[in-house]
N, C-alpha and C positions, 0 to 999 in steps of 0.2 A: 791901785790894783784892787779888783773885786775881792771882798772878804767873804769866804765860803766856809760853811761847817758841814762835815759829813757826820751824821749822828751815830753811826756805827762803823766798825772796821769793814772795809770793802776789799775786794781782791787787790793784791799788791800793784798789779799793772795799772789799775784804775786810779788808785790813790796816787801813784807816781805821776800820772797825767795831770791830775788836779793840782798837785804840789808844784809842778812845773809851770802851770798856766795861771794860777790864782794864789792869793794869800789864803791858804787852806788850813783849817784846823781839823785834826783827826780826834775821834773819841778813843783815846788809847785804852781805856778800861773796857771798851766794847760791851757796855751794859746800857739798857734803856735809860734815856734821860728822864728825869722827874719833870712834872709839869712846870715847876719853877725854873729848871734848867732850860727847858724848851722856850719859855717866855723870855729868859735872858738871852738865849741864842738869837731870837727874833729881834731883840733890841740892839744886838751887837754885831750882826752880820748882814751883808747885802743879800745873801742866798743861804738858805738852809735846805739841806738834802735829807729828808726824813725817810724812814722805812716803815714797814707795816707795824713795827713795835712802837711807833710814835703816834699818839693820838693828838691831833691838832683840833682842839675844841674852841667854841666861842669864848669860853672862860680863859683859856690860855692866851688867845688873841687879845682879849681885853686887858689882861695882866701885862702883856707885852708893850702896851702903848706907853710912850711914843715908839713906834716900830721903825727900825732901819730897814728890815728885810722887805724886798719886793718880789721875791721868787721863792716858791717851795718846789724844788725839783725832786719829786718822789722817786725812790728806787723801787720800782715795781709797777705792774700794770694796774693792779687794784688800788683804789684810793678812798674806800669807804671809811678809813680811819682818819680822813681829813674832812672837815666841814668846809666844802668848797664854796658854798654860798656865803658863809661867814668870812672866808678868806677874800672873796671878791669885794665884800663890803669894806674890808680893811685895806684894800688896794694890793692884795697879794695875788700874783698869778700862780697857778698850780699846773705842773706838768707830770706826766707819767712815762712809762717805758713800754709801749705796745709792741707787738710783733715778735720780740726777741725771745720770749719764753714759751712760745706755743708748743714746740716739739717736746721740751723737757717736761712740761706739765701734762701733756698727753701721755707721755711714757709713764708718769707716776699714776695716772688714772688707770691705765691698763695693768700696771703692776699691782695696784690695790685690788682690782677686779680678779686677777689670777690668784693672788695670795689669799683673799677671802674665800673664793670659790673652792680652792684646793686645800684649804685649812693649813697652809704652809706655816703661818705664824705659830699655830698650836704645835705642829710637828717639830719645829725648830726648838721651841721651849722645852718640849718633852725630851728631846735628844740632849740638849745642853744641861738639863737638870738631872740627867742620868736615869730617867724613868722609862726609856725605850727598852722593851724586852725582845724586840725582833719583829720580823715581818709576820703578818697574819692577814687572812683574806678580808676581814671586816674592819681593819685598823684605819682610822681617820678617813673614812670615805667622804669625799666632798662632791662638788658638782662640776661637770664639764662646761666649757664655754663654747666649743665649736657648734655652730648651727643654732645657738640660742639667740634671743632677742635683746638687743641693747636699746634702752630708752634714754634719750637725752633731753634734759630741760635746759634750754639755752643752746644756741647753735652758732656761736661766734667762731673765732679762729681755732680755739682749743677744742671745742665740741666737734668741729668739722675734722680736725686732725685725728681725734679719737675714732670718729666714725670711719674715716678712710682706712685706718689701720686695722680695725677689727673686721670690717667688711671684707677687705682683701686678705687679711692674714688668718682670720678664724672663721670665715664664711658665716659671719653673724648677720642676722637681719637687723636693720637699724631703723628706728622710728624716733621722731623728735617733735618737740613743740617749742616755738619761739614766737615773740610778738609779731615778727614779720617772717613770712615764708621765704626761704632761700630761692634763688634763681634755679631754673630747671637744670642748667648745666652743673651747678653746685650739687644738687641732689643726685645727678647722674654719676658724678665722679666720687661721691662719698657713699653711694648706695643707700641714701637716707630717704625715708618717706615721711612727709609732714603729717602731723595730726593737729586738728583744730583746737584741742584742749589739752591741758596738762593731765587731766583725769584719764583721757584715752591712753596716754603714754604710761601712766602709772599702772593701768590694768594690763597692758601688753608686756611690760618689761620683765625679763628675767634678771637683768642688771639695769639699775637706774643710776645714771651718772649726771651730776649737777654741774652746770657751766654758766650760771648767770652771775651778774655782778652782785655785790653786797649792797646794803643800804636799807632805808626804811621800807621800800616797796617789796623787798624780798625777804625781810627778816621773818624767821619762823615759817617760811613757805612750806617746808616739809614738817608737818606736825603729826599728831596721833591720827587724825582723820585720813591724811594722805598715806601714812604707813599702813593703815588698815585696808586701803584701796589697792595695795600691792599684793602680788602673789605671796603666799606663805613660803615659797621656795626662792623668793627674789632676794637680791643683794642691793644695798644702797652704797654708792660711791660718791664721796664729796671731796673735790679738789678746788672748789670755788671759794666760798667764804664760810667761816664757821657758823655765823649767825643765821644762815639760810636754813639750818636745821634746828628744830627744837630738840636739844640734846637729852633732856629728861624724857621726852616722849620716845625718842629713839632707844634709849637704854631700856625703857619698859617694854618696847616692842621686841627688842632682841632677847630680853630675858624670858618673855612669854611666848616666843615662837611666832609672833605676828609676821616677821620676815626672817629669812634664814641667816643673814649676816650683813656686815657692813665693812667698808674700808674708808678711813678718814685721814686726811692730811691737814685739815684746818679745823679750828675750834673757836667757839664763841668768845671765850675769855682767855686767849693765849697769853702766857704759856700754861695757864691752869687748864687741866683737863678733868672732866667730871669723874669723880671716884666711881660712880656707877658704871660708866663706860670702861674704865680701867679694870674693873673686876670681871668683865665678861670675856670669855674665850672666843666668841663668834664675831668679834670686831677687830679689825687690824688698825692699829694706831701708829701713824708716822708723825714725826716732829716738823711739819711744814717743810717738806723737801721738794715741793713741786718744781721749783726752778733751780734746784741745787746741783747743777753741773758746773764745772769750771768754765766751760765755754759760755754757758748762759749767763752766769753771774757776772762775768767780765763784760759780756755784750750789754747787759742791763746797765752796768756802770758807765760804759762808753755812751750809751743812749742818754743817760743823765748829763754826761759831759757835753754832748751836742746841744742839749737844751740850755745849759748854763752858758756855753760859748756864744750861742745865738743871742741870749739876753745881754751878755757882756758887750756884744757888738752893736747893740741897739736894735736888733731884729726881733720879730715875734718868734719865740721858741716853737719848734715843729710839733710838739706834743702837748699843747695846752688842752686842759680838760675843763669841763663845766660850761 
């Protein structure tokens, strides 16, 4: 029977499915595995199912030799924590879980947009800490979203889901930039207008939402220069990958009023979050909740199961990346 390791605790229904079908080991402690433990897992299991908290590097793969594992079935759509090229050289197939977390992540992007714009995080902290003295006309005045311009960098499934919802729900104007322009029918049903450069989107956006993959080509894409190109009344929203944003530059821009605010769900060095960002009131910080609904997390796990089941049956898994 196929020997499988789940590197973190997954929803109970998913774990039960794995336990019934395979010789499955669970990480009962539910803490990230050390590099040494990951290497040992690759030596001792046919399939390892990592999450975003597991960094699979060339060094770990080298330490794992001779390697028993032939499949890394990632729990998540993003896979920039896995060196896919090094895995391929080591004979490891890598899969992910596309499609199933689109709606949940789009919801978090919109939540961050609304929370940052209306200063809801500041208001809740004030109330919980007993500092609220009552209603007054100038108290915590934020920004409205209806009729404003949403700029999207990246226009895949999640970016399109966000566009569709804010265009229809908040009567927002939507502009986007991506390497490839979407089909006319996609633009029509999302209300989105293509721009030929990221710079054009930066200049127009009242809210800039990031939806590109992580990795070497997008690391630090939003830095001091890009933040200065935004409106001083604009807000930055990131539900993509933390390393897409230069966090030091963002903290400085927020502190100095270069932009009005930000909402972040992902960070460059999770779970560590920049103390400079944590000290600021005009940034909303969430602990990577993009896919955190019961329905979505179960669907992600079942998508992993489908990939492992295909592998076990000698078929090509449906969600191979790289």
